PDB file of N, CA, C, O and CB in Angstrom:
ATOM      1  N   MET A   1    -121.717-103.603 125.834  1.00  0.00           N
ATOM      2  CA  MET A   1    -121.638-102.445 124.947  1.00  0.00           C
ATOM      3  C   MET A   1    -121.113-102.876 123.580  1.00  0.00           C
ATOM      4  O   MET A   1    -120.185-103.681 123.495  1.00  0.00           O
ATOM      5  CB  MET A   1    -120.730-101.347 125.557  1.00  0.00           C
ATOM      6  N   ASN A   2    -121.688-102.358 122.539  1.00  0.00           N
ATOM      7  CA  ASN A   2    -121.288-102.726 121.182  1.00  0.00           C
ATOM      8  C   ASN A   2    -120.033-101.987 120.751  1.00  0.00           C
ATOM      9  O   ASN A   2    -119.794-100.849 121.157  1.00  0.00           O
ATOM     10  CB  ASN A   2    -122.417-102.443 120.202  1.00  0.00           C
ATOM     11  N   ASN A   3    -119.246-102.641 119.936  1.00  0.00           N
ATOM     12  CA  ASN A   3    -118.082-102.026 119.320  1.00  0.00           C
ATOM     13  C   ASN A   3    -118.580-101.045 118.258  1.00  0.00           C
ATOM     14  O   ASN A   3    -119.422-101.422 117.444  1.00  0.00           O
ATOM     15  CB  ASN A   3    -117.121-103.106 118.702  1.00  0.00           C
ATOM     16  N   PRO A   4    -118.083 -99.780 118.234  1.00  0.00           N
ATOM     17  CA  PRO A   4    -118.537 -98.807 117.231  1.00  0.00           C
ATOM     18  C   PRO A   4    -118.376 -99.297 115.798  1.00  0.00           C
ATOM     19  O   PRO A   4    -119.197 -98.972 114.940  1.00  0.00           O
ATOM     20  CB  PRO A   4    -117.782 -97.516 117.398  1.00  0.00           C
ATOM     21  N   LYS A   5    -117.333-100.074 115.529  1.00  0.00           N
ATOM     22  CA  LYS A   5    -117.126-100.592 114.176  1.00  0.00           C
ATOM     23  C   LYS A   5    -118.256-101.552 113.784  1.00  0.00           C
ATOM     24  O   LYS A   5    -118.595-101.661 112.605  1.00  0.00           O
ATOM     25  CB  LYS A   5    -115.761-101.305 114.078  1.00  0.00           C
ATOM     26  N   GLU A   6    -118.837-102.246 114.767  1.00  0.00           N
ATOM     27  CA  GLU A   6    -119.931-103.167 114.482  1.00  0.00           C
ATOM     28  C   GLU A   6    -121.215-102.413 114.162  1.00  0.00           C
ATOM     29  O   GLU A   6    -122.048-102.915 113.407  1.00  0.00           O
ATOM     30  CB  GLU A   6    -120.156-104.108 115.663  1.00  0.00           C
ATOM     31  N   GLN A   7    -121.390-101.232 114.714  1.00  0.00           N
ATOM     32  CA  GLN A   7    -122.597-100.452 114.490  1.00  0.00           C
ATOM     33  C   GLN A   7    -122.659 -99.911 113.065  1.00  0.00           C
ATOM     34  O   GLN A   7    -123.743 -99.808 112.491  1.00  0.00           O
ATOM     35  CB  GLN A   7    -122.674 -99.307 115.486  1.00  0.00           C
ATOM     36  N   GLN A   8    -121.532 -99.570 112.499  1.00  0.00           N
ATOM     37  CA  GLN A   8    -121.466 -99.050 111.132  1.00  0.00           C
ATOM     38  C   GLN A   8    -120.323 -99.743 110.394  1.00  0.00           C
ATOM     39  O   GLN A   8    -119.304 -99.117 110.103  1.00  0.00           O
ATOM     40  CB  GLN A   8    -121.272 -97.498 111.128  1.00  0.00           C
ATOM     41  N   PRO A   9    -120.484-101.025 110.091  1.00  0.00           N
ATOM     42  CA  PRO A   9    -119.363-101.780 109.515  1.00  0.00           C
ATOM     43  C   PRO A   9    -118.939-101.306 108.128  1.00  0.00           C
ATOM     44  O   PRO A   9    -117.806-101.555 107.718  1.00  0.00           O
ATOM     45  CB  PRO A   9    -119.724-103.230 109.441  1.00  0.00           C
ATOM     46  N   ASN A  10    -119.820-100.630 107.399  1.00  0.00           N
ATOM     47  CA  ASN A  10    -119.487-100.177 106.047  1.00  0.00           C
ATOM     48  C   ASN A  10    -118.967 -98.747 106.011  1.00  0.00           C
ATOM     49  O   ASN A  10    -118.741 -98.203 104.930  1.00  0.00           O
ATOM     50  CB  ASN A  10    -120.697-100.289 105.160  1.00  0.00           C
ATOM     51  N   ASN A  11    -118.773 -98.134 107.163  1.00  0.00           N
ATOM     52  CA  ASN A  11    -118.283 -96.765 107.222  1.00  0.00           C
ATOM     53  C   ASN A  11    -116.887 -96.759 107.848  1.00  0.00           C
ATOM     54  O   ASN A  11    -116.756 -96.774 109.072  1.00  0.00           O
ATOM     55  CB  ASN A  11    -119.259 -95.860 108.030  1.00  0.00           C
ATOM     56  N   PRO A  12    -115.839 -96.736 107.009  1.00  0.00           N
ATOM     57  CA  PRO A  12    -114.472 -96.788 107.548  1.00  0.00           C
ATOM     58  C   PRO A  12    -114.095 -95.547 108.349  1.00  0.00           C
ATOM     59  O   PRO A  12    -113.108 -95.573 109.084  1.00  0.00           O
ATOM     60  CB  PRO A  12    -113.485 -96.970 106.422  1.00  0.00           C
ATOM     61  N   LEU A  13    -114.857 -94.461 108.224  1.00  0.00           N
ATOM     62  CA  LEU A  13    -114.554 -93.240 108.969  1.00  0.00           C
ATOM     63  C   LEU A  13    -115.277 -93.183 110.310  1.00  0.00           C
ATOM     64  O   LEU A  13    -115.042 -92.266 111.097  1.00  0.00           O
ATOM     65  CB  LEU A  13    -114.919 -92.028 108.142  1.00  0.00           C
ATOM     66  N   HIS A  14    -116.150 -94.145 110.578  1.00  0.00           N
ATOM     67  CA  HIS A  14    -116.897 -94.121 111.833  1.00  0.00           C
ATOM     68  C   HIS A  14    -115.939 -94.193 113.015  1.00  0.00           C
ATOM     69  O   HIS A  14    -115.109 -95.098 113.099  1.00  0.00           O
ATOM     70  CB  HIS A  14    -117.908 -95.283 111.888  1.00  0.00           C
ATOM     71  N   GLY A  15    -116.060 -93.234 113.926  1.00  0.00           N
ATOM     72  CA  GLY A  15    -115.208 -93.208 115.103  1.00  0.00           C
ATOM     73  C   GLY A  15    -113.870 -92.525 114.901  1.00  0.00           C
ATOM     74  O   GLY A  15    -113.085 -92.417 115.843  1.00  0.00           O
ATOM     75  N   VAL A  16    -113.595 -92.062 113.690  1.00  0.00           N
ATOM     76  CA  VAL A  16    -112.333 -91.369 113.401  1.00  0.00           C
ATOM     77  C   VAL A  16    -112.595 -89.870 113.438  1.00  0.00           C
ATOM     78  O   VAL A  16    -113.447 -89.364 112.708  1.00  0.00           O
ATOM     79  CB  VAL A  16    -111.741 -91.802 112.008  1.00  0.00           C
ATOM     80  N   LYS A  17    -111.863 -89.165 114.289  1.00  0.00           N
ATOM     81  CA  LYS A  17    -112.051 -87.720 114.422  1.00  0.00           C
ATOM     82  C   LYS A  17    -111.440 -86.986 113.231  1.00  0.00           C
ATOM     83  O   LYS A  17    -110.415 -87.395 112.687  1.00  0.00           O
ATOM     84  CB  LYS A  17    -111.427 -87.212 115.737  1.00  0.00           C
ATOM     85  N   LEU A  18    -112.089 -85.899 112.842  1.00  0.00           N
ATOM     86  CA  LEU A  18    -111.583 -85.081 111.743  1.00  0.00           C
ATOM     87  C   LEU A  18    -110.170 -84.582 112.045  1.00  0.00           C
ATOM     88  O   LEU A  18    -109.331 -84.516 111.147  1.00  0.00           O
ATOM     89  CB  LEU A  18    -112.523 -83.892 111.482  1.00  0.00           C
ATOM     90  N   ALA A  19    -109.908 -84.236 113.290  1.00  0.00           N
ATOM     91  CA  ALA A  19    -108.566 -83.771 113.662  1.00  0.00           C
ATOM     92  C   ALA A  19    -107.522 -84.863 113.408  1.00  0.00           C
ATOM     93  O   ALA A  19    -106.413 -84.579 112.956  1.00  0.00           O
ATOM     94  CB  ALA A  19    -108.537 -83.340 115.147  1.00  0.00           C
ATOM     95  N   ASP A  20    -107.890 -86.109 113.703  1.00  0.00           N
ATOM     96  CA  ASP A  20    -106.956 -87.220 113.467  1.00  0.00           C
ATOM     97  C   ASP A  20    -106.726 -87.428 111.978  1.00  0.00           C
ATOM     98  O   ASP A  20    -105.600 -87.686 111.552  1.00  0.00           O
ATOM     99  CB  ASP A  20    -107.486 -88.518 114.102  1.00  0.00           C
ATOM    100  N   VAL A  21    -107.784 -87.316 111.187  1.00  0.00           N
ATOM    101  CA  VAL A  21    -107.672 -87.440 109.732  1.00  0.00           C
ATOM    102  C   VAL A  21    -106.697 -86.390 109.206  1.00  0.00           C
ATOM    103  O   VAL A  21    -105.786 -86.701 108.438  1.00  0.00           O
ATOM    104  CB  VAL A  21    -109.064 -87.286 109.051  1.00  0.00           C
ATOM    105  N   LEU A  22    -106.898 -85.156 109.626  1.00  0.00           N
ATOM    106  CA  LEU A  22    -106.057 -84.055 109.155  1.00  0.00           C
ATOM    107  C   LEU A  22    -104.603 -84.238 109.598  1.00  0.00           C
ATOM    108  O   LEU A  22    -103.685 -83.984 108.819  1.00  0.00           O
ATOM    109  CB  LEU A  22    -106.599 -82.715 109.671  1.00  0.00           C
ATOM    110  N   GLU A  23    -104.391 -84.669 110.822  1.00  0.00           N
ATOM    111  CA  GLU A  23    -103.025 -84.866 111.307  1.00  0.00           C
ATOM    112  C   GLU A  23    -102.313 -85.966 110.523  1.00  0.00           C
ATOM    113  O   GLU A  23    -101.126 -85.837 110.222  1.00  0.00           O
ATOM    114  CB  GLU A  23    -103.034 -85.210 112.799  1.00  0.00           C
ATOM    115  N   VAL A  24    -103.018 -87.038 110.191  1.00  0.00           N
ATOM    116  CA  VAL A  24    -102.418 -88.112 109.390  1.00  0.00           C
ATOM    117  C   VAL A  24    -102.014 -87.577 108.022  1.00  0.00           C
ATOM    118  O   VAL A  24    -100.914 -87.855 107.545  1.00  0.00           O
ATOM    119  CB  VAL A  24    -103.401 -89.300 109.235  1.00  0.00           C
ATOM    120  N   LEU A  25    -102.905 -86.804 107.387  1.00  0.00           N
ATOM    121  CA  LEU A  25    -102.612 -86.277 106.052  1.00  0.00           C
ATOM    122  C   LEU A  25    -101.444 -85.290 106.074  1.00  0.00           C
ATOM    123  O   LEU A  25    -100.596 -85.316 105.182  1.00  0.00           O
ATOM    124  CB  LEU A  25    -103.851 -85.599 105.472  1.00  0.00           C
ATOM    125  N   VAL A  26    -101.396 -84.433 107.073  1.00  0.00           N
ATOM    126  CA  VAL A  26    -100.297 -83.460 107.171  1.00  0.00           C
ATOM    127  C   VAL A  26     -98.984 -84.195 107.414  1.00  0.00           C
ATOM    128  O   VAL A  26     -97.957 -83.832 106.839  1.00  0.00           O
ATOM    129  CB  VAL A  26    -100.562 -82.430 108.309  1.00  0.00           C
ATOM    130  N   LYS A  27     -99.006 -85.211 108.249  1.00  0.00           N
ATOM    131  CA  LYS A  27     -97.785 -85.984 108.518  1.00  0.00           C
ATOM    132  C   LYS A  27     -97.317 -86.710 107.260  1.00  0.00           C
ATOM    133  O   LYS A  27     -96.119 -86.776 106.983  1.00  0.00           O
ATOM    134  CB  LYS A  27     -98.025 -86.999 109.656  1.00  0.00           C
ATOM    135  N   LYS A  28     -98.267 -87.252 106.503  1.00  0.00           N
ATOM    136  CA  LYS A  28     -97.919 -88.024 105.304  1.00  0.00           C
ATOM    137  C   LYS A  28     -97.471 -87.125 104.153  1.00  0.00           C
ATOM    138  O   LYS A  28     -96.475 -87.420 103.494  1.00  0.00           O
ATOM    139  CB  LYS A  28     -99.109 -88.869 104.862  1.00  0.00           C
ATOM    140  N   TYR A  29     -98.189 -86.038 103.905  1.00  0.00           N
ATOM    141  CA  TYR A  29     -97.947 -85.205 102.723  1.00  0.00           C
ATOM    142  C   TYR A  29     -97.276 -83.870 103.016  1.00  0.00           C
ATOM    143  O   TYR A  29     -96.572 -83.337 102.158  1.00  0.00           O
ATOM    144  CB  TYR A  29     -99.234 -84.951 102.031  1.00  0.00           C
ATOM    145  N   GLY A  30     -97.480 -83.320 104.207  1.00  0.00           N
ATOM    146  CA  GLY A  30     -97.038 -81.956 104.486  1.00  0.00           C
ATOM    147  C   GLY A  30     -98.069 -80.978 103.927  1.00  0.00           C
ATOM    148  O   GLY A  30     -98.879 -81.332 103.070  1.00  0.00           O
ATOM    149  N   TRP A  31     -98.025 -79.752 104.421  1.00  0.00           N
ATOM    150  CA  TRP A  31     -99.029 -78.762 104.008  1.00  0.00           C
ATOM    151  C   TRP A  31     -98.947 -78.443 102.518  1.00  0.00           C
ATOM    152  O   TRP A  31     -99.975 -78.310 101.854  1.00  0.00           O
ATOM    153  CB  TRP A  31     -98.861 -77.480 104.813  1.00  0.00           C
ATOM    154  N   GLU A  32     -97.733 -78.318 101.992  1.00  0.00           N
ATOM    155  CA  GLU A  32     -97.584 -77.912 100.588  1.00  0.00           C
ATOM    156  C   GLU A  32     -98.209 -78.933  99.640  1.00  0.00           C
ATOM    157  O   GLU A  32     -98.985 -78.566  98.758  1.00  0.00           O
ATOM    158  CB  GLU A  32     -96.100 -77.723 100.243  1.00  0.00           C
ATOM    159  N   GLU A  33     -97.878 -80.198  99.815  1.00  0.00           N
ATOM    160  CA  GLU A  33     -98.451 -81.220  98.937  1.00  0.00           C
ATOM    161  C   GLU A  33     -99.950 -81.391  99.187  1.00  0.00           C
ATOM    162  O   GLU A  33    -100.717 -81.644  98.259  1.00  0.00           O
ATOM    163  CB  GLU A  33     -97.731 -82.559  99.139  1.00  0.00           C
ATOM    164  N   LEU A  34    -100.351 -81.251 100.436  1.00  0.00           N
ATOM    165  CA  LEU A  34    -101.786 -81.331 100.740  1.00  0.00           C
ATOM    166  C   LEU A  34    -102.540 -80.218 100.010  1.00  0.00           C
ATOM    167  O   LEU A  34    -103.626 -80.443  99.476  1.00  0.00           O
ATOM    168  CB  LEU A  34    -102.031 -81.235 102.273  1.00  0.00           C
ATOM    169  N   GLY A  35    -101.961 -79.028  99.992  1.00  0.00           N
ATOM    170  CA  GLY A  35    -102.561 -77.912  99.259  1.00  0.00           C
ATOM    171  C   GLY A  35    -102.570 -78.146  97.758  1.00  0.00           C
ATOM    172  O   GLY A  35    -103.471 -77.671  97.066  1.00  0.00           O
ATOM    173  N   ASP A  36    -101.577 -78.873  97.240  1.00  0.00           N
ATOM    174  CA  ASP A  36    -101.557 -79.222  95.816  1.00  0.00           C
ATOM    175  C   ASP A  36    -102.637 -80.258  95.499  1.00  0.00           C
ATOM    176  O   ASP A  36    -103.286 -80.187  94.455  1.00  0.00           O
ATOM    177  CB  ASP A  36    -100.165 -79.760  95.410  1.00  0.00           C
ATOM    178  N   ARG A  37    -102.823 -81.208  96.395  1.00  0.00           N
ATOM    179  CA  ARG A  37    -103.803 -82.271  96.169  1.00  0.00           C
ATOM    180  C   ARG A  37    -105.238 -81.775  96.347  1.00  0.00           C
ATOM    181  O   ARG A  37    -106.133 -82.156  95.593  1.00  0.00           O
ATOM    182  CB  ARG A  37    -103.540 -83.434  97.117  1.00  0.00           C
ATOM    183  N   ILE A  38    -105.444 -80.925  97.347  1.00  0.00           N
ATOM    184  CA  ILE A  38    -106.764 -80.343  97.613  1.00  0.00           C
ATOM    185  C   ILE A  38    -106.554 -78.838  97.705  1.00  0.00           C
ATOM    186  O   ILE A  38    -106.084 -78.328  98.722  1.00  0.00           O
ATOM    187  CB  ILE A  38    -107.426 -80.930  98.941  1.00  0.00           C
ATOM    188  N   ASN A  39    -106.904 -78.141  96.644  1.00  0.00           N
ATOM    189  CA  ASN A  39    -106.605 -76.712  96.558  1.00  0.00           C
ATOM    190  C   ASN A  39    -107.656 -75.897  97.305  1.00  0.00           C
ATOM    191  O   ASN A  39    -108.602 -75.369  96.720  1.00  0.00           O
ATOM    192  CB  ASN A  39    -106.531 -76.263  95.087  1.00  0.00           C
ATOM    193  N   ILE A  40    -107.456 -75.815  98.622  1.00  0.00           N
ATOM    194  CA  ILE A  40    -108.300 -74.949  99.441  1.00  0.00           C
ATOM    195  C   ILE A  40    -107.390 -74.041 100.245  1.00  0.00           C
ATOM    196  O   ILE A  40    -106.308 -74.440 100.675  1.00  0.00           O
ATOM    197  CB  ILE A  40    -109.243 -75.778 100.377  1.00  0.00           C
ATOM    198  N   ARG A  41    -107.841 -72.827 100.437  1.00  0.00           N
ATOM    199  CA  ARG A  41    -107.015 -71.776 101.015  1.00  0.00           C
ATOM    200  C   ARG A  41    -106.448 -72.141 102.393  1.00  0.00           C
ATOM    201  O   ARG A  41    -105.323 -71.762 102.722  1.00  0.00           O
ATOM    202  CB  ARG A  41    -107.819 -70.510 101.121  1.00  0.00           C
ATOM    203  N   CYS A  42    -107.217 -72.868 103.189  1.00  0.00           N
ATOM    204  CA  CYS A  42    -106.720 -73.187 104.541  1.00  0.00           C
ATOM    205  C   CYS A  42    -105.511 -74.118 104.500  1.00  0.00           C
ATOM    206  O   CYS A  42    -104.826 -74.275 105.511  1.00  0.00           O
ATOM    207  CB  CYS A  42    -107.833 -73.829 105.375  1.00  0.00           C
ATOM    208  N   PHE A  43    -105.235 -74.741 103.345  1.00  0.00           N
ATOM    209  CA  PHE A  43    -104.044 -75.580 103.197  1.00  0.00           C
ATOM    210  C   PHE A  43    -102.903 -74.837 102.502  1.00  0.00           C
ATOM    211  O   PHE A  43    -101.745 -75.236 102.625  1.00  0.00           O
ATOM    212  CB  PHE A  43    -104.388 -76.842 102.414  1.00  0.00           C
ATOM    213  N   THR A  44    -103.211 -73.769 101.777  1.00  0.00           N
ATOM    214  CA  THR A  44    -102.192 -73.106 100.962  1.00  0.00           C
ATOM    215  C   THR A  44    -101.714 -71.770 101.518  1.00  0.00           C
ATOM    216  O   THR A  44    -100.634 -71.312 101.145  1.00  0.00           O
ATOM    217  CB  THR A  44    -102.722 -72.895  99.590  1.00  0.00           C
ATOM    218  N   HIS A  45    -102.472 -71.138 102.385  1.00  0.00           N
ATOM    219  CA  HIS A  45    -102.106 -69.831 102.930  1.00  0.00           C
ATOM    220  C   HIS A  45    -102.105 -69.880 104.452  1.00  0.00           C
ATOM    221  O   HIS A  45    -103.161 -69.942 105.081  1.00  0.00           O
ATOM    222  CB  HIS A  45    -103.075 -68.737 102.428  1.00  0.00           C
ATOM    223  N   ASN A  46    -100.917 -69.853 105.035  1.00  0.00           N
ATOM    224  CA  ASN A  46    -100.784 -69.864 106.493  1.00  0.00           C
ATOM    225  C   ASN A  46    -101.514 -71.044 107.135  1.00  0.00           C
ATOM    226  O   ASN A  46    -102.336 -70.833 108.026  1.00  0.00           O
ATOM    227  CB  ASN A  46    -101.314 -68.562 107.071  1.00  0.00           C
ATOM    228  N   PRO A  47    -101.244 -72.262 106.716  1.00  0.00           N
ATOM    229  CA  PRO A  47    -102.014 -73.401 107.206  1.00  0.00           C
ATOM    230  C   PRO A  47    -101.741 -73.739 108.667  1.00  0.00           C
ATOM    231  O   PRO A  47    -100.621 -73.606 109.161  1.00  0.00           O
ATOM    232  CB  PRO A  47    -101.726 -74.600 106.361  1.00  0.00           C
ATOM    233  N   SER A  48    -102.796 -74.180 109.339  1.00  0.00           N
ATOM    234  CA  SER A  48    -102.662 -74.717 110.694  1.00  0.00           C
ATOM    235  C   SER A  48    -103.781 -75.734 110.888  1.00  0.00           C
ATOM    236  O   SER A  48    -104.805 -75.690 110.206  1.00  0.00           O
ATOM    237  CB  SER A  48    -102.721 -73.574 111.789  1.00  0.00           C
ATOM    238  N   ILE A  49    -103.571 -76.634 111.817  1.00  0.00           N
ATOM    239  CA  ILE A  49    -104.603 -77.632 112.116  1.00  0.00           C
ATOM    240  C   ILE A  49    -105.881 -76.916 112.560  1.00  0.00           C
ATOM    241  O   ILE A  49    -106.972 -77.238 112.090  1.00  0.00           O
ATOM    242  CB  ILE A  49    -104.114 -78.629 113.220  1.00  0.00           C
ATOM    243  N   LYS A  50    -105.744 -75.950 113.461  1.00  0.00           N
ATOM    244  CA  LYS A  50    -106.916 -75.270 114.030  1.00  0.00           C
ATOM    245  C   LYS A  50    -107.738 -74.558 112.954  1.00  0.00           C
ATOM    246  O   LYS A  50    -108.956 -74.730 112.895  1.00  0.00           O
ATOM    247  CB  LYS A  50    -106.474 -74.262 115.095  1.00  0.00           C
ATOM    248  N   SER A  51    -107.089 -73.763 112.107  1.00  0.00           N
ATOM    249  CA  SER A  51    -107.843 -73.026 111.088  1.00  0.00           C
ATOM    250  C   SER A  51    -108.441 -73.975 110.056  1.00  0.00           C
ATOM    251  O   SER A  51    -109.541 -73.741 109.556  1.00  0.00           O
ATOM    252  CB  SER A  51    -106.942 -71.994 110.394  1.00  0.00           C
ATOM    253  N   SER A  52    -107.721 -75.040 109.738  1.00  0.00           N
ATOM    254  CA  SER A  52    -108.235 -76.011 108.773  1.00  0.00           C
ATOM    255  C   SER A  52    -109.454 -76.739 109.330  1.00  0.00           C
ATOM    256  O   SER A  52    -110.433 -76.946 108.613  1.00  0.00           O
ATOM    257  CB  SER A  52    -107.145 -77.020 108.395  1.00  0.00           C
ATOM    258  N   LEU A  53    -109.402 -77.124 110.593  1.00  0.00           N
ATOM    259  CA  LEU A  53    -110.549 -77.800 111.210  1.00  0.00           C
ATOM    260  C   LEU A  53    -111.769 -76.896 111.222  1.00  0.00           C
ATOM    261  O   LEU A  53    -112.879 -77.349 110.944  1.00  0.00           O
ATOM    262  CB  LEU A  53    -110.212 -78.242 112.637  1.00  0.00           C
ATOM    263  N   THR A  54    -111.575 -75.628 111.541  1.00  0.00           N
ATOM    264  CA  THR A  54    -112.691 -74.675 111.555  1.00  0.00           C
ATOM    265  C   THR A  54    -113.336 -74.610 110.179  1.00  0.00           C
ATOM    266  O   THR A  54    -114.560 -74.667 110.062  1.00  0.00           O
ATOM    267  CB  THR A  54    -112.212 -73.269 111.991  1.00  0.00           C
ATOM    268  N   PHE A  55    -112.518 -74.491 109.136  1.00  0.00           N
ATOM    269  CA  PHE A  55    -113.039 -74.415 107.770  1.00  0.00           C
ATOM    270  C   PHE A  55    -113.726 -75.716 107.365  1.00  0.00           C
ATOM    271  O   PHE A  55    -114.833 -75.692 106.826  1.00  0.00           O
ATOM    272  CB  PHE A  55    -111.910 -74.093 106.787  1.00  0.00           C
ATOM    273  N   LEU A  56    -113.078 -76.847 107.620  1.00  0.00           N
ATOM    274  CA  LEU A  56    -113.628 -78.136 107.176  1.00  0.00           C
ATOM    275  C   LEU A  56    -114.937 -78.479 107.882  1.00  0.00           C
ATOM    276  O   LEU A  56    -115.809 -79.115 107.291  1.00  0.00           O
ATOM    277  CB  LEU A  56    -112.613 -79.247 107.417  1.00  0.00           C
ATOM    278  N   ARG A  57    -115.080 -78.070 109.121  1.00  0.00           N
ATOM    279  CA  ARG A  57    -116.327 -78.350 109.846  1.00  0.00           C
ATOM    280  C   ARG A  57    -117.495 -77.558 109.284  1.00  0.00           C
ATOM    281  O   ARG A  57    -118.646 -77.977 109.408  1.00  0.00           O
ATOM    282  CB  ARG A  57    -116.162 -78.036 111.329  1.00  0.00           C
ATOM    283  N   LYS A  58    -117.210 -76.411 108.665  1.00  0.00           N
ATOM    284  CA  LYS A  58    -118.277 -75.568 108.105  1.00  0.00           C
ATOM    285  C   LYS A  58    -118.489 -75.789 106.615  1.00  0.00           C
ATOM    286  O   LYS A  58    -119.433 -75.243 106.043  1.00  0.00           O
ATOM    287  CB  LYS A  58    -117.964 -74.112 108.351  1.00  0.00           C
ATOM    288  N   THR A  59    -117.630 -76.577 105.973  1.00  0.00           N
ATOM    289  CA  THR A  59    -117.653 -76.688 104.520  1.00  0.00           C
ATOM    290  C   THR A  59    -117.706 -78.159 104.101  1.00  0.00           C
ATOM    291  O   THR A  59    -116.670 -78.807 103.948  1.00  0.00           O
ATOM    292  CB  THR A  59    -116.419 -75.994 103.905  1.00  0.00           C
ATOM    293  N   PRO A  60    -118.925 -78.676 103.916  1.00  0.00           N
ATOM    294  CA  PRO A  60    -119.070 -80.114 103.631  1.00  0.00           C
ATOM    295  C   PRO A  60    -118.312 -80.610 102.403  1.00  0.00           C
ATOM    296  O   PRO A  60    -117.759 -81.709 102.444  1.00  0.00           O
ATOM    297  CB  PRO A  60    -120.509 -80.433 103.456  1.00  0.00           C
ATOM    298  N   TRP A  61    -118.265 -79.849 101.319  1.00  0.00           N
ATOM    299  CA  TRP A  61    -117.583 -80.323 100.106  1.00  0.00           C
ATOM    300  C   TRP A  61    -116.083 -80.477 100.352  1.00  0.00           C
ATOM    301  O   TRP A  61    -115.460 -81.408  99.841  1.00  0.00           O
ATOM    302  CB  TRP A  61    -117.831 -79.351  98.930  1.00  0.00           C
ATOM    303  N   ALA A  62    -115.503 -79.565 101.135  1.00  0.00           N
ATOM    304  CA  ALA A  62    -114.071 -79.638 101.415  1.00  0.00           C
ATOM    305  C   ALA A  62    -113.775 -80.804 102.364  1.00  0.00           C
ATOM    306  O   ALA A  62    -112.783 -81.514 102.198  1.00  0.00           O
ATOM    307  CB  ALA A  62    -113.567 -78.305 102.022  1.00  0.00           C
ATOM    308  N   ARG A  63    -114.633 -80.986 103.341  1.00  0.00           N
ATOM    309  CA  ARG A  63    -114.462 -82.111 104.270  1.00  0.00           C
ATOM    310  C   ARG A  63    -114.536 -83.439 103.517  1.00  0.00           C
ATOM    311  O   ARG A  63    -113.774 -84.362 103.806  1.00  0.00           O
ATOM    312  CB  ARG A  63    -115.537 -82.067 105.386  1.00  0.00           C
ATOM    313  N   GLU A  64    -115.439 -83.533 102.565  1.00  0.00           N
ATOM    314  CA  GLU A  64    -115.578 -84.751 101.763  1.00  0.00           C
ATOM    315  C   GLU A  64    -114.282 -85.047 101.000  1.00  0.00           C
ATOM    316  O   GLU A  64    -113.842 -86.195 100.941  1.00  0.00           O
ATOM    317  CB  GLU A  64    -116.760 -84.617 100.777  1.00  0.00           C
ATOM    318  N   LYS A  65    -113.681 -84.017 100.423  1.00  0.00           N
ATOM    319  CA  LYS A  65    -112.421 -84.205  99.688  1.00  0.00           C
ATOM    320  C   LYS A  65    -111.306 -84.687 100.622  1.00  0.00           C
ATOM    321  O   LYS A  65    -110.520 -85.562 100.259  1.00  0.00           O
ATOM    322  CB  LYS A  65    -112.000 -82.888  98.996  1.00  0.00           C
ATOM    323  N   VAL A  66    -111.245 -84.117 101.813  1.00  0.00           N
ATOM    324  CA  VAL A  66    -110.228 -84.511 102.788  1.00  0.00           C
ATOM    325  C   VAL A  66    -110.452 -85.954 103.223  1.00  0.00           C
ATOM    326  O   VAL A  66    -109.504 -86.734 103.313  1.00  0.00           O
ATOM    327  CB  VAL A  66    -110.248 -83.568 104.014  1.00  0.00           C
ATOM    328  N   GLU A  67    -111.701 -86.308 103.491  1.00  0.00           N
ATOM    329  CA  GLU A  67    -112.008 -87.679 103.913  1.00  0.00           C
ATOM    330  C   GLU A  67    -111.693 -88.685 102.809  1.00  0.00           C
ATOM    331  O   GLU A  67    -111.194 -89.775 103.092  1.00  0.00           O
ATOM    332  CB  GLU A  67    -113.482 -87.793 104.319  1.00  0.00           C
ATOM    333  N   GLN A  68    -111.976 -88.337 101.562  1.00  0.00           N
ATOM    334  CA  GLN A  68    -111.680 -89.243 100.459  1.00  0.00           C
ATOM    335  C   GLN A  68    -110.170 -89.433 100.285  1.00  0.00           C
ATOM    336  O   GLN A  68    -109.709 -90.547 100.037  1.00  0.00           O
ATOM    337  CB  GLN A  68    -112.297 -88.714  99.162  1.00  0.00           C
ATOM    338  N   LEU A  69    -109.408 -88.357 100.414  1.00  0.00           N
ATOM    339  CA  LEU A  69    -107.949 -88.472 100.320  1.00  0.00           C
ATOM    340  C   LEU A  69    -107.431 -89.350 101.461  1.00  0.00           C
ATOM    341  O   LEU A  69    -106.550 -90.184 101.253  1.00  0.00           O
ATOM    342  CB  LEU A  69    -107.275 -87.064 100.360  1.00  0.00           C
ATOM    343  N   TYR A  70    -107.967 -89.166 102.648  1.00  0.00           N
ATOM    344  CA  TYR A  70    -107.564 -89.975 103.796  1.00  0.00           C
ATOM    345  C   TYR A  70    -107.818 -91.466 103.516  1.00  0.00           C
ATOM    346  O   TYR A  70    -106.952 -92.305 103.764  1.00  0.00           O
ATOM    347  CB  TYR A  70    -108.328 -89.524 105.071  1.00  0.00           C
ATOM    348  N   LEU A  71    -109.002 -91.782 103.003  1.00  0.00           N
ATOM    349  CA  LEU A  71    -109.345 -93.186 102.729  1.00  0.00           C
ATOM    350  C   LEU A  71    -108.420 -93.790 101.673  1.00  0.00           C
ATOM    351  O   LEU A  71    -108.057 -94.963 101.761  1.00  0.00           O
ATOM    352  CB  LEU A  71    -110.807 -93.298 102.266  1.00  0.00           C
ATOM    353  N   ARG A  72    -108.040 -92.988 100.674  1.00  0.00           N
ATOM    354  CA  ARG A  72    -107.110 -93.489  99.649  1.00  0.00           C
ATOM    355  C   ARG A  72    -105.690 -93.628 100.202  1.00  0.00           C
ATOM    356  O   ARG A  72    -104.885 -94.386  99.659  1.00  0.00           O
ATOM    357  CB  ARG A  72    -107.105 -92.551  98.430  1.00  0.00           C
ATOM    358  N   SER A  73    -105.384 -92.911 101.265  1.00  0.00           N
ATOM    359  CA  SER A  73    -104.024 -92.858 101.796  1.00  0.00           C
ATOM    360  C   SER A  73    -103.730 -93.939 102.829  1.00  0.00           C
ATOM    361  O   SER A  73    -102.568 -94.250 103.092  1.00  0.00           O
ATOM    362  CB  SER A  73    -103.778 -91.516 102.406  1.00  0.00           C
ATOM    363  N   ILE A  74    -104.765 -94.505 103.408  1.00  0.00           N
ATOM    364  CA  ILE A  74    -104.522 -95.502 104.478  1.00  0.00           C
ATOM    365  C   ILE A  74    -104.546 -96.908 103.932  1.00  0.00           C
ATOM    366  O   ILE A  74    -104.362 -97.865 104.684  1.00  0.00           O
ATOM    367  CB  ILE A  74    -105.566 -95.370 105.594  1.00  0.00           C
TER     368      ILE A  74
END
């Protein structure tokens, strides 16, 4: 069986779950700073992992911003 990293060597997000990305960012920045860095309502008003994941899965532009911040943060 091939290693997933070998299948997409140029994609650092391959195999990384969106929930894990969000948890890393919340742990590193907290909701308030995350909302300052990426101004989306799910981070600034009553934030939770569950509601944020629901929004990010339906909103490609917001997911892209979160993924880019994650890549800059690791």
